[in-house]
GUVEXKOL-925395 format. One record per atom (N, C-alpha, C): residue number from 1; atom name; x, y, z. Coordinates in nm, 4 decimals. Layout:
<pts>
+-----+----+----------+----------+----------+
|   k |  a |        X |        Y |        Z |
+-----+----+----------+----------+----------+
| NUM | CA |        X |        Y |        Z |
...
+-----+----+----------+----------+----------+
</pts>
This chain:
<pts>
+-----+----+----------+----------+----------+
|   k |  a |        X |        Y |        Z |
+-----+----+----------+----------+----------+
|   1 |  N |  -3.4389 |   1.3020 |   4.4474 |
|   1 | CA |  -3.4587 |   1.3404 |   4.3088 |
|   1 |  C |  -3.5730 |   1.2579 |   4.2505 |
|   2 |  N |  -3.6587 |   1.3229 |   4.1760 |
|   2 | CA |  -3.7750 |   1.2585 |   4.1181 |
|   2 |  C |  -3.7355 |   1.1772 |   3.9949 |
|   3 |  N |  -3.7860 |   1.0564 |   3.9852 |
|   3 | CA |  -3.7610 |   0.9708 |   3.8700 |
|   3 |  C |  -3.8543 |   1.0094 |   3.7555 |
|   4 |  N |  -3.8091 |   0.9977 |   3.6295 |
|   4 | CA |  -3.8981 |   1.0275 |   3.5170 |
|   4 |  C |  -4.0137 |   0.9273 |   3.5137 |
|   5 |  N |  -4.1264 |   0.9710 |   3.4575 |
|   5 | CA |  -4.2444 |   0.8852 |   3.4511 |
|   5 |  C |  -4.2230 |   0.7646 |   3.3599 |
|   6 |  N |  -4.1474 |   0.7815 |   3.2544 |
|   6 | CA |  -4.1196 |   0.6701 |   3.1641 |
|   6 |  C |  -3.9735 |   0.6765 |   3.1208 |
|   7 |  N |  -3.9212 |   0.5619 |   3.0863 |
|   7 | CA |  -3.7820 |   0.5568 |   3.0420 |
|   7 |  C |  -3.7697 |   0.6219 |   2.9046 |
|   8 |  N |  -3.6655 |   0.6973 |   2.8885 |
|   8 | CA |  -3.6386 |   0.7610 |   2.7597 |
|   8 |  C |  -3.5464 |   0.6680 |   2.6821 |
|   9 |  N |  -3.5871 |   0.6311 |   2.5633 |
|   9 | CA |  -3.5061 |   0.5426 |   2.4806 |
|   9 |  C |  -3.4511 |   0.6215 |   2.3630 |
|  10 |  N |  -3.3209 |   0.6252 |   2.3534 |
|  10 | CA |  -3.2546 |   0.6946 |   2.2437 |
|  10 |  C |  -3.1784 |   0.5942 |   2.1600 |
|  11 |  N |  -3.1805 |   0.6138 |   2.0307 |
|  11 | CA |  -3.1012 |   0.5272 |   1.9443 |
|  11 |  C |  -2.9781 |   0.6053 |   1.8995 |
|  12 |  N |  -2.8702 |   0.5333 |   1.8645 |
|  12 | CA |  -2.7509 |   0.6037 |   1.8198 |
|  12 |  C |  -2.7781 |   0.6769 |   1.6888 |
|  13 |  N |  -2.7008 |   0.7810 |   1.6604 |
|  13 | CA |  -2.7219 |   0.8540 |   1.5355 |
|  13 |  C |  -2.6864 |   0.7663 |   1.4160 |
|  14 |  N |  -2.7463 |   0.7918 |   1.3002 |
|  14 | CA |  -2.7110 |   0.7148 |   1.1811 |
|  14 |  C |  -2.5627 |   0.7337 |   1.1481 |
|  15 |  N |  -2.5054 |   0.6349 |   1.0834 |
|  15 | CA |  -2.3630 |   0.6394 |   1.0489 |
|  15 |  C |  -2.3318 |   0.7616 |   0.9630 |
|  16 |  N |  -2.4266 |   0.8005 |   0.8798 |
|  16 | CA |  -2.4038 |   0.9139 |   0.7898 |
|  16 |  C |  -2.4011 |   1.0484 |   0.8625 |
|  17 |  N |  -2.4502 |   1.0528 |   0.9857 |
|  17 | CA |  -2.4545 |   1.1781 |   1.0604 |
|  17 |  C |  -2.3219 |   1.2020 |   1.1322 |
|  18 |  N |  -2.2539 |   1.3134 |   1.1018 |
|  18 | CA |  -2.1260 |   1.3385 |   1.1686 |
|  18 |  C |  -2.1471 |   1.3641 |   1.3174 |
|  19 |  N |  -2.0623 |   1.3067 |   1.3990 |
|  19 | CA |  -2.0690 |   1.3277 |   1.5431 |
|  19 |  C |  -1.9309 |   1.3621 |   1.5942 |
|  20 |  N |  -1.9240 |   1.4126 |   1.7139 |
|  20 | CA |  -1.7962 |   1.4472 |   1.7747 |
|  20 |  C |  -1.7664 |   1.3546 |   1.8904 |
|  21 |  N |  -1.6391 |   1.3225 |   1.9076 |
|  21 | CA |  -1.5947 |   1.2486 |   2.0247 |
|  21 |  C |  -1.5716 |   1.3524 |   2.1329 |
|  22 |  N |  -1.6636 |   1.3620 |   2.2246 |
|  22 | CA |  -1.6527 |   1.4640 |   2.3280 |
|  22 |  C |  -1.5985 |   1.4069 |   2.4581 |
|  23 |  N |  -1.5476 |   1.2845 |   2.4516 |
|  23 | CA |  -1.4994 |   1.2203 |   2.5727 |
|  23 |  C |  -1.3553 |   1.2558 |   2.6054 |
|  24 |  N |  -1.2838 |   1.3124 |   2.5117 |
|  24 | CA |  -1.1437 |   1.3424 |   2.5378 |
|  24 |  C |  -1.1083 |   1.4835 |   2.4976 |
|  25 |  N |  -0.9840 |   1.5170 |   2.5213 |
|  25 | CA |  -0.9330 |   1.6485 |   2.4850 |
|  25 |  C |  -0.9262 |   1.6603 |   2.3333 |
|  26 |  N |  -0.9563 |   1.7753 |   2.2805 |
|  26 | CA |  -0.9462 |   1.7975 |   2.1368 |
|  26 |  C |  -1.0412 |   1.7087 |   2.0586 |
|  27 |  N |  -1.1705 |   1.7186 |   2.0854 |
|  27 | CA |  -1.2693 |   1.6359 |   2.0179 |
|  27 |  C |  -1.2555 |   1.6474 |   1.8670 |
|  28 |  N |  -1.2654 |   1.5321 |   1.8007 |
|  28 | CA |  -1.2524 |   1.5275 |   1.6548 |
|  28 |  C |  -1.3735 |   1.4572 |   1.5950 |
|  29 |  N |  -1.4099 |   1.4931 |   1.4716 |
|  29 | CA |  -1.5246 |   1.4269 |   1.4068 |
|  29 |  C |  -1.4981 |   1.2781 |   1.3870 |
|  30 |  N |  -1.6049 |   1.1983 |   1.3886 |
|  30 | CA |  -1.5929 |   1.0543 |   1.3651 |
|  30 |  C |  -1.5349 |   1.0230 |   1.2281 |
|  31 |  N |  -1.5440 |   1.1176 |   1.1351 |
|  31 | CA |  -1.4943 |   1.0928 |   0.9995 |
|  31 |  C |  -1.3420 |   1.1018 |   0.9908 |
|  32 |  N |  -1.2756 |   1.1535 |   1.0937 |
|  32 | CA |  -1.1289 |   1.1566 |   1.0937 |
|  32 |  C |  -1.0741 |   1.0139 |   1.0968 |
|  33 |  N |  -0.9529 |   0.9955 |   1.0474 |
|  33 | CA |  -0.8885 |   0.8650 |   1.0463 |
|  33 |  C |  -0.8071 |   0.8488 |   1.1742 |
|  34 |  N |  -0.8221 |   0.7340 |   1.2384 |
|  34 | CA |  -0.7492 |   0.7052 |   1.3616 |
|  34 |  C |  -0.6789 |   0.5710 |   1.3445 |
|  35 |  N |  -0.5478 |   0.5667 |   1.3661 |
|  35 | CA |  -0.4756 |   0.4403 |   1.3514 |
|  35 |  C |  -0.5030 |   0.3456 |   1.4678 |
|  36 |  N |  -0.4990 |   0.2159 |   1.4380 |
|  36 | CA |  -0.5050 |   0.1145 |   1.5427 |
|  36 |  C |  -0.3827 |   0.0255 |   1.5254 |
|  37 |  N |  -0.3484 |  -0.0464 |   1.6282 |
|  37 | CA |  -0.2302 |  -0.1309 |   1.6219 |
|  37 |  C |  -0.2650 |  -0.2683 |   1.6781 |
|  38 |  N |  -0.2198 |  -0.3725 |   1.6077 |
|  38 | CA |  -0.2350 |  -0.5081 |   1.6585 |
|  38 |  C |  -0.0972 |  -0.5728 |   1.6579 |
|  39 |  N |  -0.0806 |  -0.6727 |   1.7405 |
|  39 | CA |   0.0475 |  -0.7422 |   1.7475 |
|  39 |  C |   0.0289 |  -0.8831 |   1.6939 |
|  40 |  N |   0.1080 |  -0.9184 |   1.5939 |
|  40 | CA |   0.1079 |  -1.0527 |   1.5355 |
|  40 |  C |   0.2527 |  -1.0948 |   1.5164 |
|  41 |  N |   0.2727 |  -1.2243 |   1.5032 |
|  41 | CA |   0.4089 |  -1.2730 |   1.4798 |
|  41 |  C |   0.4583 |  -1.2240 |   1.3437 |
|  42 |  N |   0.5896 |  -1.2232 |   1.3275 |
|  42 | CA |   0.6493 |  -1.1810 |   1.2006 |
|  42 |  C |   0.5971 |  -1.2704 |   1.0883 |
|  43 |  N |   0.5903 |  -1.4017 |   1.1142 |
|  43 | CA |   0.5419 |  -1.4955 |   1.0128 |
|  43 |  C |   0.3977 |  -1.4643 |   0.9727 |
|  44 |  N |   0.3109 |  -1.4363 |   1.0730 |
|  44 | CA |   0.1704 |  -1.4049 |   1.0433 |
|  44 |  C |   0.1605 |  -1.2749 |   0.9652 |
|  45 |  N |   0.2428 |  -1.1761 |   0.9992 |
|  45 | CA |   0.2421 |  -1.0492 |   0.9280 |
|  45 |  C |   0.2775 |  -1.0691 |   0.7814 |
|  46 |  N |   0.3812 |  -1.1477 |   0.7564 |
|  46 | CA |   0.4214 |  -1.1756 |   0.6178 |
|  46 |  C |   0.3095 |  -1.2461 |   0.5424 |
|  47 |  N |   0.2451 |  -1.3411 |   0.6090 |
|  47 | CA |   0.1346 |  -1.4152 |   0.5475 |
|  47 |  C |   0.0195 |  -1.3219 |   0.5122 |
|  48 |  N |  -0.0170 |  -1.2356 |   0.6058 |
|  48 | CA |  -0.1268 |  -1.1421 |   0.5827 |
|  48 |  C |  -0.0925 |  -1.0425 |   0.4728 |
|  49 |  N |   0.0286 |  -0.9912 |   0.4756 |
|  49 | CA |   0.0731 |  -0.8935 |   0.3754 |
|  49 |  C |   0.0722 |  -0.9558 |   0.2364 |
|  50 |  N |   0.1231 |  -1.0796 |   0.2268 |
|  50 | CA |   0.1264 |  -1.1487 |   0.0979 |
|  50 |  C |  -0.0154 |  -1.1743 |   0.0466 |
|  51 |  N |  -0.1045 |  -1.2176 |   0.1362 |
|  51 | CA |  -0.2421 |  -1.2450 |   0.0953 |
|  51 |  C |  -0.3103 |  -1.1183 |   0.0439 |
|  52 |  N |  -0.2942 |  -1.0086 |   0.1164 |
|  52 | CA |  -0.3543 |  -0.8819 |   0.0728 |
|  52 |  C |  -0.2996 |  -0.8421 |  -0.0638 |
|  53 |  N |  -0.1691 |  -0.8575 |  -0.0837 |
|  53 | CA |  -0.1077 |  -0.8228 |  -0.2128 |
|  53 |  C |  -0.1636 |  -0.9115 |  -0.3241 |
|  54 |  N |  -0.1790 |  -1.0409 |  -0.2964 |
|  54 | CA |  -0.2360 |  -1.1327 |  -0.3964 |
|  54 |  C |  -0.3770 |  -1.0907 |  -0.4354 |
|  55 |  N |  -0.4515 |  -1.0383 |  -0.3395 |
|  55 | CA |  -0.5886 |  -0.9944 |  -0.3649 |
|  55 |  C |  -0.5954 |  -0.8549 |  -0.4256 |
|  56 |  N |  -0.4804 |  -0.7861 |  -0.4288 |
|  56 | CA |  -0.4753 |  -0.6519 |  -0.4859 |
|  56 |  C |  -0.5384 |  -0.5469 |  -0.3960 |
|  57 |  N |  -0.5336 |  -0.5704 |  -0.2640 |
|  57 | CA |  -0.5911 |  -0.4745 |  -0.1692 |
|  57 |  C |  -0.4890 |  -0.4435 |  -0.0604 |
|  58 |  N |  -0.5133 |  -0.3377 |   0.0130 |
|  58 | CA |  -0.4251 |  -0.3024 |   0.1237 |
|  58 |  C |  -0.4587 |  -0.3891 |   0.2443 |
|  59 |  N |  -0.3667 |  -0.3956 |   0.3378 |
|  59 | CA |  -0.3944 |  -0.4681 |   0.4616 |
|  59 |  C |  -0.5100 |  -0.4031 |   0.5372 |
|  60 |  N |  -0.5185 |  -0.2722 |   0.5322 |
|  60 | CA |  -0.6289 |  -0.2019 |   0.5966 |
|  60 |  C |  -0.7621 |  -0.2464 |   0.5386 |
|  61 |  N |  -0.7709 |  -0.2491 |   0.4050 |
|  61 | CA |  -0.8951 |  -0.2924 |   0.3407 |
|  61 |  C |  -0.9270 |  -0.4374 |   0.3760 |
|  62 |  N |  -0.8251 |  -0.5218 |   0.3806 |
|  62 | CA |  -0.8456 |  -0.6625 |   0.4144 |
|  62 |  C |  -0.9005 |  -0.6761 |   0.5568 |
|  63 |  N |  -0.8412 |  -0.6050 |   0.6518 |
|  63 | CA |  -0.8859 |  -0.6136 |   0.7903 |
|  63 |  C |  -1.0257 |  -0.5546 |   0.8088 |
|  64 |  N |  -1.0554 |  -0.4445 |   0.7407 |
|  64 | CA |  -1.1889 |  -0.3861 |   0.7497 |
|  64 |  C |  -1.2938 |  -0.4797 |   0.6896 |
|  65 |  N |  -1.2596 |  -0.5480 |   0.5802 |
|  65 | CA |  -1.3513 |  -0.6445 |   0.5203 |
|  65 |  C |  -1.3747 |  -0.7615 |   0.6159 |
|  66 |  N |  -1.2694 |  -0.8081 |   0.6817 |
|  66 | CA |  -1.2841 |  -0.9148 |   0.7803 |
|  66 |  C |  -1.3738 |  -0.8723 |   0.8949 |
|  67 |  N |  -1.3584 |  -0.7502 |   0.9402 |
|  67 | CA |  -1.4428 |  -0.6967 |   1.0477 |
|  67 |  C |  -1.5886 |  -0.6929 |   1.0030 |
|  68 |  N |  -1.6120 |  -0.6438 |   0.8805 |
|  68 | CA |  -1.7482 |  -0.6359 |   0.8277 |
|  68 |  C |  -1.8106 |  -0.7754 |   0.8197 |
|  69 |  N |  -1.7344 |  -0.8722 |   0.7706 |
|  69 | CA |  -1.7849 |  -1.0097 |   0.7573 |
|  69 |  C |  -1.8172 |  -1.0687 |   0.8954 |
|  70 |  N |  -1.7315 |  -1.0441 |   0.9924 |
|  70 | CA |  -1.7539 |  -1.0971 |   1.1268 |
|  70 |  C |  -1.8808 |  -1.0380 |   1.1877 |
|  71 |  N |  -1.9004 |  -0.9083 |   1.1680 |
|  71 | CA |  -2.0217 |  -0.8436 |   1.2194 |
|  71 |  C |  -2.1467 |  -0.9033 |   1.1560 |
|  72 |  N |  -2.1389 |  -0.9329 |   1.0245 |
|  72 | CA |  -2.2539 |  -0.9904 |   0.9554 |
|  72 |  C |  -2.2858 |  -1.1307 |   1.0039 |
|  73 |  N |  -2.1830 |  -1.2111 |   1.0290 |
|  73 | CA |  -2.2072 |  -1.3498 |   1.0692 |
|  73 |  C |  -2.2448 |  -1.3618 |   1.2168 |
|  74 |  N |  -2.1923 |  -1.2766 |   1.3003 |
|  74 | CA |  -2.2219 |  -1.2841 |   1.4442 |
|  74 |  C |  -2.3346 |  -1.1912 |   1.4859 |
|  75 |  N |  -2.3712 |  -1.1025 |   1.3969 |
|  75 | CA |  -2.4772 |  -1.0065 |   1.4292 |
|  75 |  C |  -2.4209 |  -0.8925 |   1.5118 |
|  76 |  N |  -2.4898 |  -0.7841 |   1.5099 |
|  76 | CA |  -2.4453 |  -0.6734 |   1.5932 |
|  76 |  C |  -2.4304 |  -0.5546 |   1.5160 |
+-----+----+----------+----------+----------+
</pts>
């Protein structure tokens, strides 16, 4: 098989552009909501839940904000 003359470089689509997950059965748009699950001790869960309530936000919002902050500080 003949190799291409130059490497093709593609960048990922912008976040605003809807895309489909075509890797599995029943492809769904990226804009759909998908649950994730983490395991923490009961004590840690209570601590996190209380902190989110004190801040007036949901645990989901708190975790997403933490993810955003981590990405900003570590780059990527």
